[in-house]
C-alpha positions as CSV (number, residue, x, y, z in Angstrom):
1,M,20.2,-9.4,32.4
2,F,16.5,-9.9,31.6
3,K,14.8,-6.9,30.0
4,I,11.7,-6.0,28.0
5,S,12.1,-3.7,25.0
6,A,9.4,-1.9,23.0
7,I,9.5,-1.6,19.2
8,Q,7.3,1.1,17.7
9,D,8.9,1.3,14.2
10,L,7.0,-0.8,11.6
11,Q,10.2,-1.8,9.7
12,L,11.8,-3.1,12.9
13,A,8.6,-4.9,13.8
14,E,8.6,-6.6,10.4
15,T,12.3,-7.7,10.9
16,L,11.4,-9.3,14.3
17,W,8.3,-10.9,12.9
18,Q,10.2,-12.4,9.9
19,R,12.9,-13.6,12.2
20,Y,11.0,-15.2,15.1
21,W,7.4,-15.8,14.2
22,P,6.5,-19.4,13.5
23,R,4.9,-20.1,10.1
24,Q,2.2,-22.6,10.8
25,C,-0.8,-21.1,9.2
26,L,-1.8,-18.4,6.7
27,F,-2.2,-15.7,9.3
28,D,1.4,-16.2,10.4
29,L,2.7,-14.7,7.1
30,W,3.8,-11.1,7.4
31,P,2.4,-10.1,4.0
32,V,-1.1,-11.2,5.1
33,R,-0.9,-9.1,8.2
34,A,0.6,-6.2,6.2
35,C,-2.5,-6.0,4.0
36,F,-4.6,-5.1,7.1
37,Q,-1.9,-2.8,8.5
38,A,-1.8,-0.8,5.3
39,H,-5.5,0.1,5.6
40,F,-6.1,0.3,9.4
41,N,-2.7,2.0,10.0
42,H,-2.6,1.4,13.7
43,N,0.7,2.1,15.5
44,P,2.7,-1.1,16.2
45,Y,3.9,-1.8,19.7
46,F,6.0,-5.0,19.9
47,L,7.3,-6.0,23.3
48,V,10.4,-8.2,23.2
49,A,11.9,-10.1,26.1
50,S,15.6,-10.9,26.1
51,D,18.1,-12.2,28.6
52,N,21.7,-11.2,28.1
53,D,20.8,-10.3,24.5
54,S,19.3,-13.7,24.0
55,F,15.7,-13.6,22.6
56,Q,13.2,-15.0,25.0
57,G,9.8,-14.0,23.6
58,M,7.7,-11.4,21.9
59,L,4.2,-9.9,22.1
60,A,3.1,-8.2,18.8
61,L,0.6,-5.5,19.6
62,S,-1.0,-2.5,18.0
63,W,-2.6,0.5,19.7
64,I,-6.2,0.7,18.5
65,D,-7.3,4.3,18.8
66,E,-11.0,3.5,18.2
67,E,-11.1,1.1,21.2
68,Q,-8.5,2.9,23.3
69,C,-6.7,-0.3,24.0
70,F,-3.9,-2.6,22.7
71,G,-4.8,-5.6,20.5
72,H,-2.8,-8.1,18.6
73,F,-1.0,-6.7,15.6
74,P,-2.2,-5.3,13.2
75,G,-5.3,-4.3,15.2
76,E,-7.7,-4.8,12.3
77,L,-11.3,-4.2,13.4
78,W,-14.7,-5.5,12.6
79,H,-17.5,-4.2,14.8
80,G,-14.9,-3.2,17.4
81,K,-13.2,-6.6,17.6
82,T,-10.1,-7.9,15.8
83,W,-10.7,-10.5,13.2
84,L,-7.4,-12.3,12.3
85,E,-7.1,-15.7,14.1
86,Q,-4.4,-17.9,15.6
87,N,-2.5,-15.0,17.2
88,R,0.3,-15.8,19.6
89,V,2.4,-14.8,22.5
90,I,5.9,-16.1,21.7
91,A,7.6,-17.1,25.0
92,D,10.1,-19.5,26.3
93,N,8.0,-20.2,29.3
94,S,4.9,-18.9,31.2
95,W,7.0,-16.6,33.3
96,V,8.1,-14.7,30.1
97,T,4.5,-14.5,29.0
98,R,3.7,-13.0,32.4
99,A,6.5,-10.4,32.1
100,L,5.4,-9.4,28.6
101,I,1.8,-8.9,29.6
102,D,2.8,-6.9,32.7
103,H,4.7,-4.5,30.5
104,I,1.6,-3.6,28.4
105,P,1.2,0.1,29.4
106,S,-2.5,0.5,28.9
107,A,-5.7,-1.5,28.6
108,F,-5.5,-4.6,26.3
109,K,-7.7,-7.1,24.6
110,I,-5.7,-9.8,22.8
111,R,-8.0,-12.2,21.0
112,Y,-7.9,-15.4,19.1
113,L,-4.8,-16.8,20.7
114,S,-3.6,-20.1,19.4
115,P,-4.0,-23.2,21.8
116,D,-0.2,-23.5,22.0
117,T,0.1,-20.1,23.7
118,L,1.6,-20.5,27.2
119,P,-0.7,-19.0,29.8
120,P,0.9,-16.3,32.0
121,T,2.3,-17.5,35.4
122,G,-0.5,-17.6,38.0
123,T,-3.4,-17.4,35.6
124,S,-5.2,-19.3,32.8
125,L,-6.3,-18.3,29.4
126,T,-10.0,-17.8,28.8
127,V,-11.8,-19.2,25.8
128,D,-12.6,-16.5,23.2
129,E,-14.4,-18.3,20.4
130,I,-14.4,-21.8,18.8
131,G,-12.9,-22.4,15.4
132,Y,-14.0,-25.3,13.3
133,L,-11.8,-27.5,11.0
134,F,-12.2,-30.4,8.7
135,Y,-9.4,-33.0,8.6
136,P,-9.4,-35.2,5.5
137,P,-6.7,-37.6,6.9
138,Q,-9.1,-38.4,9.7
139,Y,-11.3,-40.1,7.1
140,G,-8.5,-41.6,5.1
141,Y,-9.0,-38.9,2.5
142,S,-12.4,-40.5,1.7
143,Y,-15.4,-38.2,1.3
144,Q,-17.7,-41.2,1.4
145,E,-16.2,-42.3,4.8
146,Y,-16.9,-38.8,6.1
147,L,-20.5,-39.1,5.0
148,Q,-20.8,-42.4,6.8
149,G,-20.3,-40.5,10.1
150,F,-23.9,-39.1,9.7
151,S,-26.9,-41.2,10.6
152,G,-28.8,-42.9,7.8
153,K,-31.7,-40.4,8.3
154,S,-29.3,-37.4,8.1
155,R,-27.6,-38.7,5.0
156,K,-31.0,-39.2,3.3
157,N,-32.0,-35.6,4.2
158,I,-28.7,-34.2,3.0
159,R,-28.9,-36.1,-0.3
160,R,-32.5,-35.0,-0.8
161,E,-31.7,-31.3,-0.2
162,L,-28.6,-31.4,-2.5
163,E,-30.5,-33.3,-5.2
164,R,-33.1,-30.5,-5.4
165,L,-30.4,-28.1,-6.3
166,H,-28.7,-30.5,-8.8
167,E,-32.1,-30.8,-10.5
168,R,-31.8,-27.1,-11.4
169,G,-28.4,-27.7,-13.1
170,V,-25.3,-27.3,-10.9
171,T,-21.9,-26.6,-12.3
172,Y,-18.7,-25.4,-10.6
173,R,-16.0,-23.1,-11.8
174,Y,-12.7,-22.1,-10.2
175,D,-10.3,-19.2,-9.8
176,Q,-12.2,-16.7,-11.8
177,L,-11.1,-13.4,-10.4
178,A,-14.2,-11.6,-11.6
179,D,-16.2,-13.8,-9.3
180,I,-14.7,-12.1,-6.3
181,D,-16.8,-9.0,-7.1
182,I,-19.8,-11.2,-7.2
183,M,-18.9,-12.7,-3.8
184,L,-18.6,-9.2,-2.3
185,R,-21.9,-8.1,-3.7
186,L,-23.7,-11.2,-2.5
187,N,-22.2,-10.9,1.0
188,L,-23.2,-7.2,1.3
189,E,-26.7,-8.0,0.1
190,S,-27.1,-10.7,2.7
191,F,-25.5,-9.1,5.7
192,K,-25.7,-5.4,4.9
193,D,-24.0,-3.4,7.6
194,Q,-23.1,-6.6,9.4
195,S,-20.9,-7.6,6.5
196,Y,-17.1,-7.4,7.0
197,F,-17.0,-5.5,3.7
198,A,-19.3,-2.7,4.9
199,D,-16.2,-1.1,6.4
200,P,-14.1,0.3,3.5
201,R,-10.9,-0.4,5.4
202,F,-11.8,-4.1,5.8
203,L,-12.9,-4.2,2.1
204,N,-9.7,-2.6,0.8
205,A,-7.5,-4.9,3.0
206,F,-9.2,-8.0,1.7
207,E,-8.9,-6.8,-1.9
208,Q,-5.2,-6.3,-1.3
209,L,-4.9,-9.7,0.3
210,F,-6.7,-11.4,-2.6
211,N,-4.4,-9.7,-5.0
212,W,-1.3,-10.9,-3.0
213,L,-2.7,-14.4,-2.7
214,H,-3.3,-14.5,-6.5
215,A,0.2,-13.3,-7.3
216,H,1.7,-16.0,-5.1
217,H,-0.5,-18.8,-6.5
218,M,-2.4,-19.3,-3.2
219,L,-5.8,-17.9,-4.0
220,R,-8.7,-20.3,-4.4
221,V,-12.1,-19.0,-5.7
222,T,-14.9,-21.6,-5.8
223,T,-18.1,-20.6,-7.7
224,V,-21.4,-22.5,-7.8
225,V,-23.5,-21.8,-10.9
226,I,-27.1,-23.1,-10.8
227,G,-29.2,-22.8,-13.9
228,G,-26.9,-20.2,-15.4
229,T,-26.9,-18.0,-12.3
230,V,-24.1,-17.6,-9.8
231,A,-25.6,-19.0,-6.6
232,A,-22.5,-19.0,-4.3
233,V,-18.9,-17.9,-4.2
234,D,-16.3,-18.8,-1.6
235,V,-12.8,-17.2,-1.6
236,G,-9.9,-18.6,0.4
237,A,-6.3,-19.6,0.3
238,V,-4.3,-22.8,0.1
239,W,-0.9,-22.8,1.8
240,N,1.2,-25.6,3.2
241,S,-1.6,-28.1,2.5
242,R,-4.0,-26.0,4.5
243,Y,-7.1,-24.5,3.0
244,V,-8.6,-21.5,4.7
245,V,-12.1,-20.3,3.7
246,L,-11.8,-16.6,4.2
247,A,-15.1,-15.2,2.9
248,G,-18.2,-16.1,0.9
249,G,-21.5,-15.0,-0.4
250,T,-24.7,-16.9,-1.4
251,H,-27.7,-15.9,-3.5
252,R,-30.9,-15.7,-1.6
253,D,-32.9,-17.4,-4.4
254,F,-31.0,-20.7,-3.8
255,P,-31.8,-22.0,-0.3
256,G,-29.4,-24.7,0.7
257,V,-26.6,-23.6,-1.6
258,A,-24.3,-22.8,1.4
259,K,-24.6,-26.5,2.4
260,L,-23.9,-27.5,-1.2
261,I,-20.6,-25.5,-1.5
262,N,-19.4,-26.7,1.9
263,F,-19.9,-30.3,1.0
264,H,-18.0,-29.6,-2.2
265,H,-15.1,-28.2,-0.1
266,F,-15.1,-31.5,1.9
267,E,-15.1,-33.6,-1.2
268,R,-12.5,-31.6,-3.0
269,S,-10.1,-31.5,0.0
270,C,-10.3,-35.3,0.3
271,R,-9.6,-35.7,-3.4
272,E,-6.6,-33.3,-3.2
273,R,-5.4,-34.9,0.1
274,L,-5.2,-31.6,1.9
275,A,-4.2,-31.7,5.6
276,V,-7.0,-29.5,6.9
277,V,-9.8,-27.1,5.9
278,D,-10.2,-24.2,8.3
279,F,-13.6,-22.6,8.4
280,L,-12.5,-20.2,11.1
281,C,-14.5,-19.1,14.1
282,G,-18.2,-18.5,14.3
283,D,-20.7,-21.4,14.4
284,F,-23.5,-20.1,12.2
285,N,-25.5,-23.2,13.4
286,W,-23.9,-25.6,10.9
287,K,-20.3,-26.3,11.7
288,A,-20.9,-28.6,14.6
289,R,-23.7,-30.3,12.8
290,F,-21.4,-31.1,9.9
291,H,-19.1,-32.9,12.3
292,L,-16.2,-30.4,12.1
293,S,-13.6,-30.5,14.7
294,P,-13.8,-27.7,17.3
295,R,-10.7,-25.8,18.2
296,P,-10.9,-23.2,21.0
297,L,-9.0,-20.0,20.7
298,Y,-8.2,-17.9,23.7
299,Q,-8.0,-14.3,24.9
300,I,-6.2,-12.2,27.5
301,T,-7.9,-9.0,28.5
302,G,-7.3,-6.4,31.3
303,Q,-5.7,-3.3,32.5
304,P,-1.9,-2.9,33.2
305,A,-1.2,-4.9,36.3
306,M,1.8,-2.8,37.4
307,A,3.5,0.4,36.4
308,F,6.2,-1.4,34.5
309,Q,7.8,0.4,31.6
310,P,10.0,-1.2,28.9
311,D,13.6,-1.1,29.7
312,E,14.5,0.1,26.3
313,I,12.5,1.8,23.5
314,F,13.7,1.2,19.9
315,E,12.7,3.6,17.2
316,Q,14.7,3.9,14.0
317,R,17.8,2.2,15.3
318,A,18.9,-1.2,14.0
319,I,18.4,-4.3,16.3
320,R,21.9,-5.3,17.1
321,A,21.2,-8.2,19.5
322,W,18.7,-11.1,19.3
């Protein structure tokens, strides 16, 4: 018999995630999500589809009090929107996706869904935002071949702009934990209340995430020093040959340093033969111009379509089936 069950206990939700969630990117790892859960503390609400006790699919949600709606777990917020990308609806087929969505008991806004998410029966997914990626294998792991993709005039302009910075004395340093504090300060100085880190919950979640990444040898801190002054810091993670640039900050006295550090990421990822560099969503007027590959992520929003309720509510009890 097909049924939908709701799990509202965090430990049981973790058990299900660890058992069924695909591990394809950094954001698929439970400890990464747990850093944000610890500081936003939204109530989990996982819907699980099963048929004769055989697992069919799962929708990992959180109730977001501030927005009075469900969002993808863990419901972390920045300016009223969730931030973590490559979310999923796990489903054997589009009918199961439909059934899971129909059992959401209140308003919902599920963002940044991965392109492999099956659309619910009878509808299509709508584009949320565009992510941008750099694929070193596409250029045979050759940074020079990547540069050849620009016109001669563009290459000349890029070289001239970067040479102006190099004339002031550019050096790089790596994985200095103290530079994370500099990144946070630079980011806040540049974006003020528009910075992710202006929200103490977001700041504390990121600091916990950075500590976890460091403890598991996944943290990457890249610092540009120009003339003895820290001009830019990017913080990210390398996992499974994928480099994700999570956050960064630049010094206002060094125009063009953001371009310098990004080209450094391109060159280094080719040299290290990484599979992909993920610069996440948000264009900021440079990602498409740098010939990064766009990847649309999708969203599902709405009100409950029907008055469905889960067939079973799990609280503290163990999950016997699935």
